[in-house]
OpenMM code with the backbone's topology and positions (N, CA, C; nanometers):
from openmm import Vec3, app, unit

residues = "UNK UNK UNK UNK UNK UNK UNK UNK UNK UNK UNK UNK UNK UNK UNK UNK UNK UNK UNK UNK UNK UNK UNK UNK UNK UNK UNK UNK UNK UNK UNK UNK UNK UNK UNK UNK UNK UNK UNK UNK UNK UNK UNK UNK UNK UNK UNK UNK UNK UNK UNK UNK UNK UNK UNK UNK UNK UNK UNK UNK UNK UNK UNK UNK UNK UNK UNK UNK UNK UNK UNK UNK UNK UNK UNK UNK UNK UNK UNK UNK UNK UNK UNK UNK UNK UNK UNK UNK UNK UNK UNK UNK UNK UNK UNK UNK UNK UNK UNK UNK UNK UNK UNK UNK UNK UNK UNK UNK UNK UNK".split()
positions = [
    Vec3(2.7520, 14.1697, 7.9531),
    Vec3(2.6676, 14.2819, 7.9870),
    Vec3(2.6160, 14.3536, 7.8612),
    Vec3(2.6881, 14.3409, 7.7529),
    Vec3(2.6443, 14.4041, 7.6283),
    Vec3(2.5095, 14.3462, 7.5843),
    Vec3(2.4963, 14.2147, 7.5985),
    Vec3(2.3715, 14.1494, 7.5600),
    Vec3(2.2559, 14.1957, 7.6485),
    Vec3(2.2817, 14.2134, 7.7772),
    Vec3(2.1785, 14.2620, 7.8683),
    Vec3(2.1363, 14.4031, 7.8305),
    Vec3(2.2319, 14.4881, 7.8026),
    Vec3(2.1999, 14.6250, 7.7624),
    Vec3(2.1163, 14.6250, 7.6335),
    Vec3(2.1509, 14.5368, 7.5426),
    Vec3(2.0773, 14.5259, 7.4168),
    Vec3(1.9311, 14.4864, 7.4437),
    Vec3(1.9129, 14.3894, 7.5322),
    Vec3(1.7771, 14.3458, 7.5661),
    Vec3(1.6989, 14.4578, 7.6342),
    Vec3(1.7642, 14.5308, 7.7235),
    Vec3(1.6965, 14.6403, 7.7936),
    Vec3(1.6574, 14.7516, 7.6974),
    Vec3(1.7427, 14.7807, 7.6023),
    Vec3(1.7083, 14.8811, 7.5012),
    Vec3(1.5893, 14.8352, 7.4168),
    Vec3(1.5852, 14.7069, 7.3888),
    Vec3(1.4716, 14.6502, 7.3167),
    Vec3(1.3431, 14.6720, 7.3970),
    Vec3(1.3499, 14.6438, 7.5273),
    Vec3(1.2325, 14.6601, 7.6132),
    Vec3(1.1900, 14.8068, 7.6184),
    Vec3(1.2855, 14.8980, 7.6278),
    Vec3(1.2522, 15.0411, 7.6275),
    Vec3(1.1765, 15.0783, 7.5008),
    Vec3(1.2233, 15.0302, 7.3878),
    Vec3(1.1563, 15.0576, 7.2603),
    Vec3(1.0161, 14.9993, 7.2570),
    Vec3(1.0034, 14.8782, 7.3096),
    Vec3(0.8721, 14.8145, 7.3148),
    Vec3(0.7761, 14.8935, 7.4037),
    Vec3(0.8255, 14.9395, 7.5181),
    Vec3(0.7409, 15.0184, 7.6082),
    Vec3(0.6957, 15.1478, 7.5427),
    Vec3(0.7864, 15.2140, 7.4734),
    Vec3(0.7503, 15.3365, 7.4019),
    Vec3(0.6454, 15.3059, 7.2952),
    Vec3(0.6610, 15.1933, 7.2291),
    Vec3(0.5639, 15.1521, 7.1281),
    Vec3(0.4272, 15.1258, 7.1892),
    Vec3(0.4241, 15.0630, 7.3045),
    Vec3(0.2969, 15.0360, 7.3726),
    Vec3(0.2313, 15.1675, 7.4149),
    Vec3(0.3114, 15.2591, 7.4653),
    Vec3(0.2587, 15.3901, 7.5048),
    Vec3(0.1908, 15.4580, 7.3855),
    Vec3(0.2552, 15.4507, 7.2723),
    Vec3(0.1998, 15.5095, 7.1497),
    Vec3(0.0715, 15.4370, 7.1087),
    Vec3(0.0734, 15.3030, 7.1210),
    Vec3(-0.0450, 15.2240, 7.0877),
    Vec3(-0.1638, 15.2637, 7.1750),
    Vec3(-0.1368, 15.2882, 7.3029),
    Vec3(-0.2431, 15.3305, 7.3944),
    Vec3(-0.3002, 15.4656, 7.3516),
    Vec3(-0.2094, 15.5578, 7.3158),
    Vec3(-0.2535, 15.6898, 7.2700),
    Vec3(-0.3398, 15.6792, 7.1445),
    Vec3(-0.3088, 15.5833, 7.0603),
    Vec3(-0.3815, 15.5654, 6.9339),
    Vec3(-0.5091, 15.4838, 6.9510),
    Vec3(-0.5310, 15.4307, 7.0715),
    Vec3(-0.6501, 15.3493, 7.0952),
    Vec3(-0.6475, 15.2163, 7.0222),
    Vec3(-0.5307, 15.1574, 7.0091),
    Vec3(-0.5148, 15.0309, 6.9353),
    Vec3(-0.5845, 14.9156, 7.0065),
    Vec3(-0.6055, 14.8125, 6.9310),
    Vec3(-0.6725, 14.6910, 6.9781),
    Vec3(-0.5987, 14.6333, 7.0997),
    Vec3(-0.6719, 14.6040, 7.2077),
    Vec3(-0.6079, 14.5465, 7.3264),
    Vec3(-0.5302, 14.4169, 7.2975),
    Vec3(-0.5742, 14.3404, 7.2000),
    Vec3(-0.5027, 14.2169, 7.1652),
    Vec3(-0.3625, 14.2478, 7.1130),
    Vec3(-0.3492, 14.3557, 7.0375),
    Vec3(-0.2172, 14.3963, 6.9877),
    Vec3(-0.1284, 14.4416, 7.1035),
    Vec3(-0.1875, 14.5168, 7.1931),
    Vec3(-0.1121, 14.5657, 7.3105),
    Vec3(-0.0686, 14.4479, 7.3968),
    Vec3(-0.1603, 14.3532, 7.4146),
    Vec3(-0.1285, 14.2333, 7.4923),
    Vec3(-0.0113, 14.1576, 7.4301),
    Vec3(-0.0111, 14.1442, 7.2999),
    Vec3(0.0979, 14.0741, 7.2305),
    Vec3(0.2313, 14.1444, 7.2559),
    Vec3(0.2295, 14.2760, 7.2548),
    Vec3(0.3528, 14.3507, 7.2811),
    Vec3(0.3980, 14.3338, 7.4263),
    Vec3(0.3019, 14.3335, 7.5181),
    Vec3(0.3360, 14.3124, 7.6592),
    Vec3(0.3971, 14.1743, 7.6815),
    Vec3(0.3439, 14.0751, 7.6130),
    Vec3(0.3999, 13.9392, 7.6235),
    Vec3(0.5422, 13.9349, 7.5689),
    Vec3(0.5664, 14.0107, 7.4636),
    Vec3(0.6997, 14.0183, 7.4063),
    Vec3(0.7975, 14.0791, 7.5068),
    Vec3(0.7540, 14.1831, 7.5757),
    Vec3(0.8379, 14.2456, 7.6791),
    Vec3(0.8622, 14.1481, 7.7933),
    Vec3(0.7589, 14.0775, 7.8324),
    Vec3(0.7725, 13.9792, 7.9399),
    Vec3(0.8780, 13.8745, 7.9037),
    Vec3(0.8723, 13.8274, 7.7820),
    Vec3(0.9692, 13.7288, 7.7350),
    Vec3(1.1113, 13.7854, 7.7360),
    Vec3(1.1263, 13.9091, 7.6915),
    Vec3(1.2587, 13.9726, 7.6897),
    Vec3(1.3141, 13.9861, 7.8315),
    Vec3(1.2288, 14.0230, 7.9265),
    Vec3(1.2733, 14.0340, 8.0654),
    Vec3(1.3160, 13.8988, 8.1200),
    Vec3(1.2368, 13.7957, 8.0939),
    Vec3(1.2709, 13.6624, 8.1427),
    Vec3(1.4059, 13.6167, 8.0875),
    Vec3(1.4273, 13.6380, 7.9598),
    Vec3(1.5548, 13.6001, 7.8993),
    Vec3(1.6700, 13.6784, 7.9610),
    Vec3(1.6478, 13.8067, 7.9866),
    Vec3(1.7515, 13.8906, 8.0475),
    Vec3(1.7871, 13.8415, 8.1868),
    Vec3(1.6857, 13.8123, 8.2642),
    Vec3(1.7069, 13.7649, 8.4012),
    Vec3(1.7827, 13.6330, 8.4000),
    Vec3(1.7336, 13.5396, 8.3216),
    Vec3(1.7980, 13.4087, 8.3178),
    Vec3(1.9409, 13.4162, 8.2680),
    Vec3(1.9612, 13.4898, 8.1617),
    Vec3(2.0955, 13.4989, 8.1044),
    Vec3(2.1926, 13.5609, 8.2037),
    Vec3(2.1528, 13.6701, 8.2665),
    Vec3(2.2410, 13.7402, 8.3596),
    Vec3(2.2745, 13.6537, 8.4806),
    Vec3(2.1734, 13.5980, 8.5431),
    Vec3(2.1989, 13.5201, 8.6629),
    Vec3(2.2658, 13.3875, 8.6333),
    Vec3(2.2300, 13.3262, 8.5231),
    Vec3(2.2936, 13.1994, 8.4891),
    Vec3(2.4426, 13.2193, 8.4657),
    Vec3(2.4776, 13.3224, 8.3928),
    Vec3(2.6182, 13.3505, 8.3652),
    Vec3(2.6953, 13.3738, 8.4955),
    Vec3(2.6389, 13.4554, 8.5841),
    Vec3(2.7055, 13.4858, 8.7110),
    Vec3(2.7222, 13.3604, 8.7965),
    Vec3(2.6193, 13.2774, 8.8020),
    Vec3(2.6266, 13.1582, 8.8858),
    Vec3(2.7177, 13.0520, 8.8268),
    Vec3(2.7229, 13.0415, 8.6966),
    Vec3(2.8170, 12.9464, 8.6351),
    Vec3(2.9613, 12.9866, 8.6650),
    Vec3(2.9897, 13.1156, 8.6585),
    Vec3(3.1238, 13.1641, 8.6910),
    Vec3(3.1543, 13.1358, 8.8381),
    Vec3(3.0569, 13.1606, 8.9259),
    Vec3(3.0767, 13.1350, 9.0692),
    Vec3(3.1048, 12.9877, 9.0942),
    Vec3(3.0303, 12.8988, 9.0293),
    Vec3(3.0531, 12.7553, 9.0471),
    Vec3(3.1896, 12.7150, 8.9943),
    Vec3(3.2295, 12.7684, 8.8818),
    Vec3(3.3616, 12.7364, 8.8267),
    Vec3(3.4712, 12.7772, 8.9247),
    Vec3(3.4570, 12.8945, 8.9867),
    Vec3(3.5565, 12.9398, 9.0847),
    Vec3(3.5603, 12.8486, 9.2067),
    Vec3(3.4438, 12.8042, 9.2519),
    Vec3(3.4384, 12.7132, 9.3671),
    Vec3(3.5065, 12.5817, 9.3315),
    Vec3(3.4788, 12.5298, 9.2139),
    Vec3(3.5395, 12.4023, 9.1728),
    Vec3(3.6909, 12.4151, 9.1683),
    Vec3(3.7407, 12.5207, 9.1082),
    Vec3(3.8854, 12.5413, 9.0994),
    Vec3(3.9457, 12.5539, 9.2395),
    Vec3(3.8815, 12.6301, 9.3259),
    Vec3(3.9306, 12.6480, 9.4625),
    Vec3(3.9325, 12.5151, 9.5374),
    Vec3(3.8258, 12.4387, 9.5236),
    Vec3(3.8178, 12.3082, 9.5906),
    Vec3(3.9243, 12.2122, 9.5375),
    Vec3(3.9432, 12.2098, 9.4069),
    Vec3(4.0445, 12.1211, 9.3497),
    Vec3(4.1854, 12.1624, 9.3948),
    Vec3(4.2087, 12.2937, 9.4013),
    Vec3(4.3397, 12.3428, 9.4455),
    Vec3(4.3688, 12.3066, 9.5910),
    Vec3(4.2654, 12.3020, 9.6743),
    Vec3(4.2859, 12.2755, 9.8168),
    Vec3(4.2754, 12.1272, 9.8517),
    Vec3(4.2379, 12.0452, 9.7560),
    Vec3(4.2207, 11.9022, 9.7811),
    Vec3(4.3577, 11.8334, 9.7831),
    Vec3(4.3789, 11.7437, 9.8794),
    Vec3(4.5093, 11.6757, 9.8877),
    Vec3(4.5349, 11.5783, 9.7727),
    Vec3(4.4292, 11.5397, 9.7034),
    Vec3(4.4449, 11.4500, 9.5887),
    Vec3(4.4123, 11.3064, 9.6211),
    Vec3(4.3767, 11.2325, 9.5185),
    Vec3(4.3487, 11.0887, 9.5265),
    Vec3(4.2449, 11.0533, 9.6327),
    Vec3(4.1409, 11.1336, 9.6437),
    Vec3(4.0333, 11.1019, 9.7376),
    Vec3(3.9001, 11.1017, 9.6621),
    Vec3(3.7959, 11.0517, 9.7248),
    Vec3(3.6659, 11.0464, 9.6574),
    Vec3(3.6139, 11.1867, 9.6289),
    Vec3(3.6504, 11.2832, 9.7140),
    Vec3(3.6080, 11.4220, 9.6937),
    Vec3(3.6655, 11.4748, 9.5616),
    Vec3(3.7886, 11.4395, 9.5317),
    Vec3(3.8515, 11.4815, 9.4047),
    Vec3(3.7744, 11.4253, 9.2859),
    Vec3(3.7370, 11.2993, 9.2954),
    Vec3(3.6609, 11.2373, 9.1872),
    Vec3(3.5268, 11.3077, 9.1679),
    Vec3(3.4611, 11.3399, 9.2800),
    Vec3(3.3337, 11.4119, 9.2725),
    Vec3(3.3528, 11.5477, 9.2064),
    Vec3(3.4578, 11.6184, 9.2457),
    Vec3(3.4845, 11.7501, 9.1894),
    Vec3(3.5122, 11.7419, 9.0398),
    Vec3(3.5882, 11.6440, 8.9989),
    Vec3(3.6170, 11.6271, 8.8563),
    Vec3(3.4890, 11.5973, 8.7787),
    Vec3(3.4012, 11.5156, 8.8371),
    Vec3(3.2740, 11.4842, 8.7714),
    Vec3(3.1893, 11.6109, 8.7567),
    Vec3(3.1846, 11.6918, 8.8626),
    Vec3(3.1090, 11.8173, 8.8576),
    Vec3(3.1704, 11.9098, 8.7531),
    Vec3(3.3029, 11.9179, 8.7529),
    Vec3(3.3733, 12.0056, 8.6584),
    Vec3(3.3384, 11.9703, 8.5137),
    Vec3(3.3296, 11.8419, 8.4851),
    Vec3(3.2988, 11.7983, 8.3483),
    Vec3(3.1507, 11.8170, 8.3141),
    Vec3(3.0632, 11.7997, 8.4129),
    Vec3(2.9193, 11.7999, 8.3861),
    Vec3(2.8551, 11.9384, 8.3878),
    Vec3(2.9077, 12.0308, 8.4695),
    Vec3(2.8335, 12.1540, 8.4923),
    Vec3(2.8104, 12.2421, 8.3699),
    Vec3(2.8921, 12.2380, 8.2648),
    Vec3(2.8581, 12.3202, 8.1481),
    Vec3(2.7234, 12.2830, 8.0836),
    Vec3(2.6782, 12.1621, 8.1061),
    Vec3(2.5513, 12.1168, 8.0478),
    Vec3(2.4337, 12.1297, 8.1450),
    Vec3(2.4611, 12.1686, 8.2676),
    Vec3(2.3568, 12.1758, 8.3704),
    Vec3(2.2633, 12.2935, 8.3482),
    Vec3(2.1424, 12.2751, 8.3983),
    Vec3(2.0457, 12.3850, 8.4004),
    Vec3(2.0857, 12.4810, 8.5117),
    Vec3(2.0232, 12.5970, 8.5122),
    Vec3(2.0502, 12.6937, 8.6184),
    Vec3(2.0179, 12.6338, 8.7550),
    Vec3(1.9114, 12.5598, 8.7656),
    Vec3(1.8747, 12.4961, 8.8927),
    Vec3(1.9822, 12.4008, 8.9423),
    Vec3(2.0398, 12.3237, 8.8535),
    Vec3(2.1461, 12.2308, 8.8923),
    Vec3(2.2711, 12.3066, 8.9367),
    Vec3(2.3019, 12.4155, 8.8684),
    Vec3(2.4178, 12.4972, 8.9069),
    Vec3(2.3958, 12.5542, 9.0471),
    Vec3(2.2766, 12.6069, 9.0715),
    Vec3(2.2465, 12.6638, 9.2035),
    Vec3(2.2514, 12.5580, 9.3126),
    Vec3(2.1999, 12.4387, 9.2838),
    Vec3(2.2061, 12.3296, 9.3812),
    Vec3(2.3504, 12.2938, 9.4143),
    Vec3(2.4352, 12.2866, 9.3135),
    Vec3(2.5762, 12.2532, 9.3363),
    Vec3(2.6441, 12.3613, 9.4204),
    Vec3(2.6152, 12.4866, 9.3909),
    Vec3(2.6727, 12.5958, 9.4710),
    Vec3(2.6282, 12.5850, 9.6163),
    Vec3(2.4999, 12.5588, 9.6376),
    Vec3(2.4490, 12.5430, 9.7752),
    Vec3(2.5208, 12.4288, 9.8469),
    Vec3(2.5368, 12.3166, 9.7777),
    Vec3(2.6035, 12.2012, 9.8393),
    Vec3(2.7473, 12.2334, 9.8772),
    Vec3(2.8207, 12.3005, 9.7889),
    Vec3(2.9579, 12.3377, 9.8204),
    Vec3(2.9620, 12.4329, 9.9398),
    Vec3(2.8691, 12.5268, 9.9434),
    Vec3(2.8670, 12.6242, 10.0533),
    Vec3(2.8320, 12.5579, 10.1849),
    Vec3(2.7425, 12.4598, 10.1815),
    Vec3(2.7100, 12.3847, 10.3047),
    Vec3(2.8334, 12.3110, 10.3560),
    Vec3(2.9082, 12.2501, 10.2637),
    Vec3(3.0302, 12.1786, 10.3035),
    Vec3(3.1306, 12.2741, 10.3656),
    Vec3(3.1443, 12.3944, 10.3078),
    Vec3(3.2374, 12.4955, 10.3621),
    Vec3(3.1943, 12.5372, 10.5017),
    Vec3(3.0632, 12.5554, 10.5222),
    Vec3(3.0115, 12.5972, 10.6516),
    Vec3(3.0367, 12.4892, 10.7558),
    Vec3(3.0162, 12.3625, 10.7202),
    Vec3(3.0395, 12.2523, 10.8127),
    Vec3(3.1878, 12.2417, 10.8486),
    Vec3(3.2758, 12.2640, 10.7510),
    Vec3(3.4190, 12.2542, 10.7768),
    Vec3(3.4664, 12.3682, 10.8660),
    Vec3(3.4048, 12.4851, 10.8533),
    Vec3(3.4438, 12.6005, 10.9346),
    Vec3(3.3954, 12.5873, 11.0778),
    Vec3(3.2912, 12.5071, 11.1003),
    Vec3(3.2325, 12.4954, 11.2356),
    Vec3(3.3135, 12.4074, 11.3262),
] * unit.nanometer
topology = app.Topology()
chain = topology.addChain("A")
for resn in residues:
    res = topology.addResidue(resn, chain)
    for name in ("N", "CA", "C"):
        topology.addAtom(name, app.Element.getBySymbol(name[0]), res)
């Protein structure tokens, strides 16, 4: 969360700078460049925050699934493969894996 706060403070400073630029009648191209910088900072903040949360959620699901698995089954092998691979996965792959685990839980509960 410290990194997120740092990024948000950066964005606040950038916004204040843009406000000042507007008051000074600065070149729209300069203002546009600053707005793009803010956009980039927001995107990084969003991705970093959600990726971190979802990776932790997937790790907890994997641990829970491994703990509840009777052992020596194909499901265990799949879980071990996911456990080894997920640190290198993109956010999309992490989200897909979470969805798949949740679908399996829903089917088992039904």
